[in-house]
N, C-alpha and C positions, 0 to 999 in steps of 0.2 A: 742263208742266214746266219748260220754259226761257222765260226773259223774252224780250221782243221784242227787246231789244239783243243777248242772247245769240243768239237765232236769227239776227239780221242779221249778227253776228260770225261765226258758224258757217257761214252761206252765203259770205260773204267769204273765209273760209278755204278752204272746199271749193273755191272757183273758183282759189285759190292752188295747192291741192295737185293738182287736176285742171282746169286752165285751159281754158275755151272757145276752141274754134277753129273747124275745120270741123265739129266736133261739139260736143255740148252739154258745158258744164263740170259740176263737181260739185254745184253748187247747183241747177241746171236738172233734172239727172239724179235730184234728190230726196234728196240727203244729209242736209238738215235733219231731214225726217221719218224717215228711215232711223235716224240717230243717235239722235233723240228717242225711237223705238221701243226702241232697244238700251237706252238709259238707264233706261226703265221696266221692262226685264226682266233681261236677262243682266247688264247693266252697272249695275245699280240700286246695288250697293255702292259704285260710284265715281262716282255721278251728282253728288255735291255737288262732288268734286274736278274733275270735267269742267267743271262750270258755273263754278266759281272760275277755271280755266284760260281759259275764254271771257271772264271779267270782265276779268281781267290782260291778255289780248290786246286786248280792246276799249279798256282804259285806256291801252295802249301805243301806240295809233293803228295796231293790227294789224301792228305790226312784229315780227320774230321776234327776240326779246330773247335773249341767250344763256342766262339762267336759264330761259326758256320752253321753248327747244330742247333744253336739258339735262335736262328733267323727264320722268319716265317717262310723264305723262299727254299729252305732246305726242306721243310715238311711238304712244300708243294713238289719240289723235285722228286722226292721219294715216292709220293703219290703218283706222279705222272709216269714214272718207271713202272711202279706196280701195276698201273693200269695198262700200260703198254705190254707187260708181259701176260697178264691174265687174260687180255682180249686177243693176244695173238693164237695163231693156230698151234704154236709150239707150246704155249702156256696151257691151252685147252687140253692138249695130247697129255701132258706132264701130269695132269690130275684125272686123266681118263674120261674127259668130258667129250661125248659124241653127240653132235648135232642130229637131230631127226628131220627127215624131209617133210 
């Protein structure tokens, strides 16, 4: 669904939102696949808008331009990346969450 450029931009954006440090960042935790899955299902009505956001972000040199930050899709993009991270195994391990049987 996303182009390679959009995927690379999303991965870089994910690492800006959840930067890698002692724990993996957003990209390594699977944010790109998670977001792509959402864009095929729950977020399908907004998929074109999300892709366009990634295109503008890529064209801006991945800078957070004021018009990008002010757009509703920016908030959605941040939220989907955070959801991707905190529901991933890496995100859970980063905060010491252990599921009980």
